[in-house]
C-alpha angles and dihedrals in degrees: 000000000000131000095266094051094046093050092046093050092047096049094044093048095053092040086060087055093058099269122141117225113237126188125251111269122231119283086235108072115223119230096356114121095179098074140034098213142018101270103177140020093252094054098088090044097059096113090054093046087055092054109275113137115252114221091230097049139249101311118065137167134182149137110252129201111229138183126196121181102173094097099033090133090060093059109113099067122096099267114030117098134174094207120038142150127241125204109212143170126191141201110203102200092322125095122013141197099320096057095037094054094041092052094045089052092046093050093049097044105029103031102030091032095226110163114241090232089065094057133088131170142203129212135188116280094206134239141187091299101047137013128252110279101237090146092068092044092054091049092053091048090051089055094053105269107136115235088239087065093055120087126191110218137175136250095284089065109021108034128083125205166272091223091212130013092298139022144077116341143151148146121303139201117222129205123217131196125210103237107194115090097197099041119076114235112255117249092236120055115233113193089204093060106103091204087078108081124191111244103171147345141208115216117202107204102197096139138058117207102215145147114275121232110256116225107206126197113228117205115048091010112050095015138005130247089277091055093249108155122236093229096190093057094043091051091050091053097043092051091058091074092218132121120274136194120200103216115199140160092222144346090060095159093047090052091047091054092050097054096037096047098042094091114006092182090071127069099220125185101234126151126175130216138186139143094213091134089060095040092238114144135194094265087068117083089219089069093064094037089057092045093053091047094049094052095037093241137144122217092255090061097063142058123198140195129186139170091230116079092203091058091048092051091048091054093046091056088060092053097260114143101238140177133197110237114236104144140351096252093057093047092047090057092045091055095043092050095048109026095097116057141167101246128187109266117240087218121036115214137189122214116187116190136189124174112227097209096049094041094052090050093049094045090052095047096248124146088194119064090203091070092067129092089261090071112014096089090054093045091048091053091050089050091050094049097042097036087224128122124239112237098018097095122033097216094043090048090053090050091050091052092051092049092047093047096046096045092051092049091046092052092053093045091052088049089053090057098258116146125200110263145140099264138063113315093008091054092051091052093046091049092051093052094044093049087051092054093046092050090044089063088062087063093042092253125152131169089006109120099094091047090056091043091060090065089060089065090058091058096048109037088150089066099032109038119191118253110291095017119120119202125180116261094011115121099151127031096126101172099187093048091054093048092049092051093049091049091050093051092048091051091050092050094048087055090049091051090054088054090049091053090056090051092048094050090047089053091051093047094052103034102029087219143057120230126204087249090056090049091051093050090052090049094048098043102034105018092247111167112225090239091060091050090051093049093051092046089051091050088053090055097252118148114224131182092232097195094049091040094054092043093052091044091053090051089055090048093050090052090053094046091050091052090048093050091049093048094048099035108153093016098085094038127081115260144163130263113262109245097176121137094258094046089050089056091052090049091058091044088055090060090051091049093050093052092044093052090054090052094051103033102029140270093279090076109113132184112254097181143318138215123195130189131166089263103048149343126246121199127186121198139167114262131136102222146032115278117246121239088249092054092049091051091049092051091049091048094051093049092049091048090058091048091052091049089064092226118194117241116215141152140217130197114229143145113288094238091053091049091054092047089052090056101256112163117234135196093252097214091057127094113217134209122239092265118045140176116247115199118203126195101203107292092315104080135022119179139162105243143142094224152179105200140161118264095236135016090234087078093066107073124208118339118220131177109220100177141014119186147147118263100172140351107305093358124108128190130211124195116195141171138205114232 
C-alpha cells in the first residue's frame, strides 16, 4: 500500500462516518507565538478544541503536513523525519471513546486487513490527575483484543498534551502492530518488545491544563489596615499572568483602586468581589457559592489564601484549595505548586492520529521508512548523483537519509513561504540546507540540492502540481521558485565554506595546531563539520588526538546547544495559540494593519506571516524596500482612525469561493475548507480567519508601530503595540 492509497482509504472511511474532509493547514501557524511550525494535526484546530464552532461541523478528518525540529540531530536512522504527514480525525464535542475505538479497530482490521491477532493496545494506568482508563480497556476486549494484549501505562506513554504549558489534554489509547512476518505474535503483549510498532492512537481530550484563578485576601494579606500595598506580593501575583479576584468583606472599591492603579502600564486581570451590601462575610459558605456563580467557576478552578483561618476552612469545605497566609514566601510556593491544574474540559474532544510514513512502512513490511514510496524517488536520485548504493554501507546510508530528509523538509518550508535567515524559521531552513550540503560532500556531491529537490515533487503531486494542472486546495506549489531558492542558498553556502577554508588555513599557519574551540568556531560560523576540520589538519601534517579532540569539541557543542535551548525555550516546542484578552486585541489590530498597508503601499501587499503575544504584534509582508517615516505614520494614522470610529467586529460563515469574490483577504499560504469564517471590521477590513477577535475596535487602545525591518529578501516586518 502506497501513500496515495492509504490517505484515500483513511479519508473515505471517516467520510463514511459523517466526517468532513478539511485541507492541510500551512506549516507556518498563524497567530501562535509559542511555536515555529505546525507540529501536529490538532495544532490548527486549537480554537475549535477549546469550544469555538467549526464551519464544517463537529466531525473532521484530514491529512496534515507537519515539521518537527527538536530531534533534527537524530535524523539519519530509519524512522526519524523532520517533515511528515499525519492522518487525523476529530470529534469536537460529539462522539466519545466508544465510537472512536470501534472505528479505529474497524479501519485497521476491515479496511487495512490487519488480523486481530497481530494487534495489541495500551491504555492509561491513572494517577492523581485522572483515573485509570478501564472504559477503553473494556471496549477493546469487547472488540476481540485479549486482555493479555492490553497494557496499562503511565503519563509518559499514554497521555497527550498539553502541547505547551496549557491547553487541551487527556489520556490516550495506542494501537500496536506485530511487525515480523515469520514470527508468531506472543500471547502476552510486552511494551518493551520492539517488534510491536505503534500504528495509531486515540487521544481523549477531557481535560484542560490551565492556570487557576487566584482568590486573594485583601486586608492583612495584600495590604495592611492603612491600605498600604505589600508590593512584593502584588508583583509576584501580577507576574503570573493569570486571573485574580480580590476577595474582601468590605472596602471593595478601595481595594479595586489599589490593585488597578498600582501599575497603569500593565493590563492586569484583576476583579474584585464582596457581599458587603448583604452583610455576608467570608466565614459564610454563601460568600464563596455566590463568588463561584458570578464568575462561572467550579471549585477546582480556583486557589485561595487568606489571613483568617476561619475563612480558609469555610472555603476548603466547598472543595476550594486554600492556604492560611503566614508569610509571602509560603504563599509564593503555594501558588507556584498549585497554579496549573488539570481541569475538566467544557467540551470533550477526540483526536485520532496515524503517521503516514510509519504506517506505509509497517503495512509493507519494511523496517526502514526510506524504502517506501515516500522516499525511494529521492534516494534513487541521490544514488544516481553519488554513484553509491543505499544500504551497502552503514555510514553512507545514514548520510543519504539525512540528505533526503533535509531536502524534503526544505522544499515544504520554501513552499510555506519561509525564507533562509538568521532567526527562528529562517534559521531552521538555512540550517537544513547547509547540513544537506555538508553531508553531500561526504558522498562527493556538489551543486546537487535542486536536482534532489525535483524528486520531492514526484512524491507529492497533490501539493506540487505540474504547470497547467489545477488541484483542489493548492494555491502555492511553485516548483521553479523552490528550485531557484535552493540553488541560491547552496551557492551562498559554498562561498561561505571557501571563506572558512581560508580562516582554517590561517589558524594552522599561525598556531601550528587546531584546538577543539577553533573547530567549534569554524562549525558555528561557517558550518564546518568537525570531520572536515580533522581531514584538513591531517593533510597539513598536524597530529591530533582524534578521540580527545572529538570529545572536547562535543562538549563545546553541548554548551552551545544548551544555551540555544534556553534562549528559545517554547519556540521549538509545540504549543497552543494564545487566546487571552490582550492577544485577542492584537489579533484584531493585525487585521487593521493588513488593510492599512494595502491602502498605503498598494494592493499587491500580502501577509507572509504573523506572530502575536500579549505584549505586541508582529506582521510580515512582501515589499521590496524599507518604508519611509511618512508611510509608517500614515499606516499608524489609518489604524487609529478605525479604532476611534468604534467599528463593530463580526463574522459570517460562507463558501470559500464566495468569500474571495466578496473581497475577503486570505493568508495566501493557507489552504481553506469549503466553508470559512469571514471577519469584518466595519466596512474597512474583511478577512478569512478563525478568530478570536474583539467585538468593537474601541476596545483596542492606541496603535503604535515600534519597528519596521527586513527579515528576508522582499519580506518586511512590522512590530507594533497597543497603548
